[in-house]
C-alpha positions as CSV (number, residue, x, y, z in Angstrom):
1,M,134.9,75.1,112.8
2,S,138.4,73.5,113.7
3,S,137.4,70.3,112.1
4,L,136.4,72.1,108.9
5,L,139.1,74.3,108.4
6,S,142.3,72.5,110.0
7,Y,143.5,71.3,107.0
8,L,144.5,74.5,106.0
9,P,147.6,76.4,107.8
10,A,146.3,78.6,110.8
11,A,149.2,81.2,110.1
12,A,147.3,81.4,106.4
13,R,143.8,81.4,108.2
14,A,144.9,84.0,110.1
15,R,145.5,86.6,107.2
16,L,141.7,86.1,106.7
17,R,140.3,86.8,110.0
18,V,136.6,86.0,108.9
19,L,137.2,82.5,109.0
20,D,138.0,82.6,112.8
21,T,134.6,83.7,113.7
22,F,132.5,81.1,112.2
23,T,130.4,79.2,114.7
24,E,129.4,75.4,114.2
25,H,125.9,75.6,116.0
26,E,123.2,77.9,116.1
27,G,123.3,80.5,118.9
28,A,126.9,80.1,119.9
29,P,128.6,83.8,120.3
30,A,131.0,85.4,117.8
31,P,134.1,86.4,119.4
32,D,132.9,90.0,118.6
33,D,129.1,90.1,118.5
34,A,128.8,93.6,119.8
35,A,131.0,95.2,117.0
36,P,129.7,96.9,114.1
37,S,128.7,95.1,110.8
38,G,132.3,94.0,109.2
39,A,134.5,95.3,112.0
40,A,136.6,93.3,114.2
41,P,139.3,94.1,116.9
42,G,142.4,95.7,115.7
43,G,140.8,96.8,112.5
44,G,140.2,93.3,111.2
45,V,137.2,91.7,109.3
46,S,134.6,89.9,111.3
47,L,130.9,88.3,111.3
48,Q,128.7,86.0,112.9
49,T,127.5,83.4,110.4
50,P,126.8,80.0,112.4
51,L,127.1,77.3,109.8
52,Q,124.2,75.1,110.3
53,P,124.9,71.1,110.2
54,E,123.2,69.3,107.5
55,P,122.0,66.1,108.7
56,R,120.0,65.0,105.4
57,A,123.4,65.3,103.5
58,A,125.1,62.0,104.8
59,C,127.4,60.2,102.6
60,D,126.7,56.8,103.9
61,R,123.0,57.2,103.5
62,C,122.5,59.3,100.8
63,V,119.0,60.4,100.6
64,M,119.6,61.3,96.9
65,V,119.5,57.6,95.8
66,P,116.7,54.9,95.3
67,V,116.7,52.7,98.3
68,H,115.0,50.0,95.9
69,P,115.4,50.3,92.2
70,D,111.4,50.5,91.9
71,R,111.4,53.5,94.3
72,D,112.3,57.0,93.0
73,P,112.6,59.4,95.5
74,G,112.8,62.3,93.5
75,A,112.7,62.1,89.9
76,P,113.9,63.7,87.6
77,W,116.7,64.5,90.1
78,A,117.6,61.3,91.8
79,F,121.4,60.1,91.8
80,D,122.7,56.8,90.7
81,D,123.7,54.9,93.9
82,G,127.2,54.0,92.0
83,L,128.0,57.7,91.5
84,R,126.0,60.2,94.2
85,C,127.5,63.4,94.2
86,C,131.0,62.2,93.3
87,T,130.6,63.3,89.4
88,H,132.7,66.2,90.3
89,H,136.6,66.6,89.7
90,P,138.0,68.8,92.3
91,A,140.9,70.9,91.8
92,V,143.3,69.4,94.2
93,P,146.2,71.7,94.9
94,N,149.7,70.2,95.3
95,F,149.9,70.3,99.0
96,L,147.1,67.9,99.6
97,V,147.8,65.4,96.5
98,G,151.0,65.5,98.7
99,R,149.2,64.8,101.7
100,T,147.3,62.1,100.4
101,L,150.5,60.3,99.3
102,M,151.9,60.3,102.3
103,R,149.0,59.5,104.6
104,G,148.7,56.1,102.2
105,G,145.9,53.8,101.4
106,P,143.7,53.3,98.4
107,G,143.9,57.3,97.4
108,V,147.5,56.9,96.3
109,E,146.6,54.5,93.3
110,R,144.1,56.7,92.5
111,V,146.2,59.6,92.2
112,R,148.8,57.6,90.2
113,A,146.0,56.6,87.8
114,R,144.7,60.5,87.7
115,L,148.4,61.0,86.7
116,A,148.6,58.4,83.9
117,T,146.3,61.1,82.2
118,P,148.3,64.1,82.1
119,A,145.7,66.7,81.1
120,S,145.5,69.4,83.7
121,V,148.3,68.1,85.8
122,S,150.7,70.7,86.9
123,A,153.2,72.1,89.5
124,W,150.2,73.5,90.9
125,G,148.1,70.3,91.3
126,I,145.5,68.3,89.5
127,R,142.6,70.0,88.1
128,A,139.6,69.0,85.5
129,P,140.4,68.0,82.3
130,P,139.5,70.6,79.4
131,D,137.0,68.3,78.0
132,R,134.9,68.2,81.1
133,P,131.5,70.1,80.6
134,A,131.4,73.6,82.4
135,D,127.9,74.7,81.6
136,T,125.8,74.6,84.7
137,H,122.8,73.6,83.2
138,T,124.2,70.7,81.4
139,L,126.1,69.9,84.6
140,E,123.0,69.7,86.8
141,L,121.0,67.3,84.3
142,R,124.2,65.0,84.4
143,F,125.4,65.5,87.9
144,G,125.1,62.4,90.2
145,R,123.8,60.2,86.9
146,D,126.5,60.4,84.2
147,P,129.3,57.7,84.6
148,D,131.3,59.7,82.6
149,L,131.4,62.1,85.1
150,L,133.2,60.0,88.0
151,C,135.4,61.7,90.1
152,P,139.1,60.2,89.5
153,F,139.8,59.7,93.3
154,W,136.5,57.7,93.8
155,T,137.2,54.0,95.4
156,G,133.5,52.8,95.7
157,G,131.5,51.7,98.6
158,A,129.1,53.4,100.9
159,L,132.3,56.1,101.8
160,A,134.0,56.1,98.6
161,C,136.3,59.2,98.3
162,G,139.9,58.3,98.1
163,I,141.1,61.4,99.3
164,W,138.5,62.3,101.9
165,P,141.1,63.5,104.8
166,E,142.4,65.9,101.8
167,R,139.7,66.7,99.9
168,T,138.9,70.0,98.8
169,A,136.5,73.1,100.0
170,S,134.3,72.2,96.7
171,C,133.5,68.8,98.5
172,R,133.8,70.1,102.2
173,T,131.2,72.9,101.7
174,W,128.9,71.1,99.1
175,F,125.5,69.4,100.3
176,C,122.9,68.4,98.7
177,K,120.0,69.5,101.3
178,H,120.3,72.3,103.8
179,E,118.3,72.8,106.9
180,R,117.8,76.5,106.1
181,G,117.3,76.2,102.4
182,F,118.5,79.2,100.4
183,D,119.9,81.0,103.4
184,G,122.1,78.0,104.6
185,A,123.2,76.9,101.4
186,Q,124.9,80.7,100.6
187,R,126.5,80.4,103.7
188,W,128.0,76.9,102.7
189,W,128.8,78.4,99.1
190,R,130.5,81.7,99.8
191,L,132.5,79.9,102.7
192,G,133.6,77.3,99.9
193,D,134.7,80.1,97.4
194,L,136.8,81.7,99.9
195,L,138.5,78.4,100.9
196,S,139.0,77.6,97.2
197,A,140.4,80.7,96.7
198,L,143.1,80.3,99.7
199,E,143.9,76.5,98.3
200,R,144.8,78.2,95.1
201,A,147.4,80.7,97.1
202,L,148.8,78.1,98.9
203,G,149.3,76.2,95.8
204,R,150.9,78.7,94.0
205,F,153.3,79.7,97.1
206,C,154.8,76.2,96.8
207,V,155.6,76.9,93.1
208,D,157.0,80.0,94.2
209,V,159.2,78.9,96.3
210,G,159.9,75.4,95.6
211,A,162.0,73.6,92.4
212,A,159.1,72.7,90.4
213,P,159.4,69.7,87.7
214,E,158.9,70.6,84.3
215,S,155.6,69.6,82.3
216,D,156.7,66.7,81.1
217,A,158.0,65.3,84.4
218,T,157.7,61.7,85.1
219,T,154.8,60.2,87.1
220,D,157.6,59.7,90.0
221,Q,158.9,63.3,89.8
222,W,155.2,64.8,90.3
223,L,154.7,62.1,93.2
224,D,157.9,63.7,94.6
225,W,156.9,67.1,94.2
226,Y,153.7,66.8,95.6
227,R,155.2,65.4,98.8
228,W,157.3,68.1,99.1
229,C,154.8,70.7,98.7
230,A,152.9,68.8,101.5
231,A,155.5,69.1,104.1
232,R,156.3,72.7,103.0
233,V,152.7,73.7,103.7
234,D,152.8,71.6,107.2
235,E,155.6,73.9,107.8
236,F,153.7,77.2,106.9
237,D,154.3,80.0,109.6
238,H,153.3,83.4,109.7
239,A,156.4,84.6,107.5
240,D,155.2,82.4,105.3
241,A,151.7,84.2,105.5
242,E,153.0,87.6,105.1
243,R,154.5,86.5,102.1
244,L,151.3,84.9,100.6
245,D,149.3,86.5,97.5
246,L,145.7,86.5,98.8
247,S,144.6,89.0,96.4
248,S,142.4,86.7,94.6
249,C,140.6,85.9,98.1
250,E,139.3,89.7,98.6
251,A,136.0,89.3,96.1
252,P,135.1,85.7,98.3
253,R,136.2,87.4,101.8
254,Q,133.9,90.5,100.7
255,R,130.8,88.3,99.6
256,L,131.2,86.3,102.9
257,V,131.3,89.2,105.2
258,A,128.4,90.6,103.2
259,L,126.5,87.6,105.1
260,R,126.6,88.9,108.5
261,V,123.1,89.0,108.8
262,R,120.5,87.3,111.1
263,P,118.1,85.2,109.2
264,R,115.9,86.8,106.9
265,S,112.3,87.1,108.1
266,M,109.4,86.0,105.9
267,P,107.6,89.1,104.6
268,A,104.0,89.6,104.0
269,V,104.4,89.8,100.5
270,L,105.9,87.0,98.4
271,V,106.0,86.4,94.7
272,P,106.9,82.7,92.8
273,A,110.8,82.1,92.2
274,I,110.2,78.3,91.1
275,S,113.3,77.2,89.0
276,A,111.5,73.5,88.3
277,L,108.8,71.6,88.7
278,H,107.8,67.9,88.4
279,E,104.9,66.0,88.8
280,H,105.2,63.3,91.5
281,A,103.0,60.8,94.0
282,G,99.7,62.6,93.3
283,G,101.4,66.3,93.7
284,V,104.0,68.3,92.2
285,L,107.5,68.7,93.6
286,I,108.8,72.3,93.6
287,A,112.3,73.4,93.2
288,G,113.5,76.9,94.2
289,Y,117.6,77.4,94.9
290,S,118.4,73.6,93.9
291,S,116.5,70.6,92.4
292,Y,118.1,68.8,94.6
293,D,116.0,70.1,97.6
294,A,112.6,69.9,96.2
295,V,109.2,70.4,98.1
296,L,106.3,68.1,97.6
297,A,103.2,70.0,97.3
298,P,99.5,69.5,96.5
299,R,98.5,70.8,92.9
300,A,96.3,73.1,94.6
301,I,99.5,74.9,95.1
302,F,99.1,76.7,91.7
303,A,95.8,78.3,92.7
304,F,97.6,79.7,95.5
305,L,100.7,80.9,93.4
306,A,98.5,82.8,90.9
307,L,97.1,84.9,93.3
308,L,100.8,86.1,94.6
309,D,101.0,89.1,92.4
310,G,103.2,91.3,94.0
311,T,100.6,93.1,95.8
312,C,98.3,90.1,97.8
313,P,100.0,89.2,101.0
314,W,100.5,85.5,100.9
315,R,98.3,84.5,104.0
316,E,95.5,86.3,102.2
317,A,96.3,84.2,99.1
318,L,96.1,81.0,101.1
319,A,92.9,81.8,103.2
320,R,91.6,82.2,99.2
321,T,92.7,79.1,98.2
322,T,91.9,77.0,101.1
323,R,88.3,78.0,101.2
324,E,87.9,77.7,97.3
325,R,89.8,74.5,97.1
326,P,88.8,70.8,98.4
327,D,91.5,69.3,100.8
328,P,93.8,67.5,98.0
329,R,95.0,64.8,100.5
330,A,91.8,63.1,100.2
331,A,92.8,61.8,96.7
332,A,96.5,61.5,97.7
333,P,96.8,61.1,101.4
334,G,100.6,61.3,101.4
335,L,100.5,64.9,100.4
336,A,101.4,67.7,102.9
337,H,98.9,70.1,103.8
338,L,98.3,73.4,102.0
339,D,98.9,75.6,105.0
340,E,101.3,77.8,106.6
341,A,103.9,75.4,106.9
342,L,103.9,74.5,103.7
343,I,104.3,78.4,102.5
344,R,107.3,78.5,105.1
345,E,109.0,75.4,103.5
346,L,108.5,76.9,99.9
347,Y,110.2,80.1,101.2
348,R,112.9,78.4,102.7
349,I,114.2,76.5,99.5
350,G,114.0,79.9,97.7
351,A,110.9,79.0,95.4
352,L,109.0,81.8,97.1
353,E,110.8,85.2,97.5
354,P,110.0,88.8,98.8
355,A,108.1,91.1,96.1
356,S,110.8,93.4,96.6
357,Q,113.5,91.2,94.9
358,T,111.6,91.2,92.0
């Protein structure tokens, strides 16, 4: 996980022992795999939470955009090729802005352009302006599609991020699709929450120890300040870490620790937990935890879902449905089988959940 976490000072990460126990690939041992849940040597906090690589979520070959204007890979949830998932304005702390300036390249001009609009520019860093929509439902409908939401640090092209080496946790830990579906998404989301809290704490640290400019500072004064913050965080040591206020990190840290569990097994009794449906290619796209990771199923799936009343085992419901319904692939050959593999896919994406959770 060094490549994911190394943008944050090692001394700051050491204050949150949970970050040091992530493993990059499934099956790799955690440092204290035999320790009780939540316990670590010396009284710290540890866990074993492998982070599954997400090969389908690739910026240079985005699976969420049409390959050809006539091909829609997942309406109504496809992204615009000129926007993709870069319709999010990250909250970039001062030291990451400064690193972008010190690195040089196209990101510098994007930072300068953003500073020309002073809304939400401060000594802490650059946040989203207040007129950005905050409602999650509205954002999901517009995300990846609305040019008004384009990230100010977007530079265009296949790899279009002007601050990629200094991108924030919200971008480092967001993926449109997860190999482990809902379980995998939760691990990335909770890690992102904790890293974002640590970014905020480091930004506040710079404000506390430095001589920040006034709110009406000129662009050049902001640029000098952000460069100073980058240099200061690069010198961050264990003495600084002891002064760091991590109170805002405690809640996300506890949520991350709570994920010290093996991947959930599939129970015998399931119930529907579908968040969205869309007719597509002779079948139906079914979404669970996210519309971006939907599964295409035959229409016979509705007969199966109708039997999941909280008491009927899903294998019994599947057997009854396949006995009573013809094979839908005769009418639409591209559809998946209505079989155990499809049911497991629906469980993976959270479109089916244990009856005990309802």
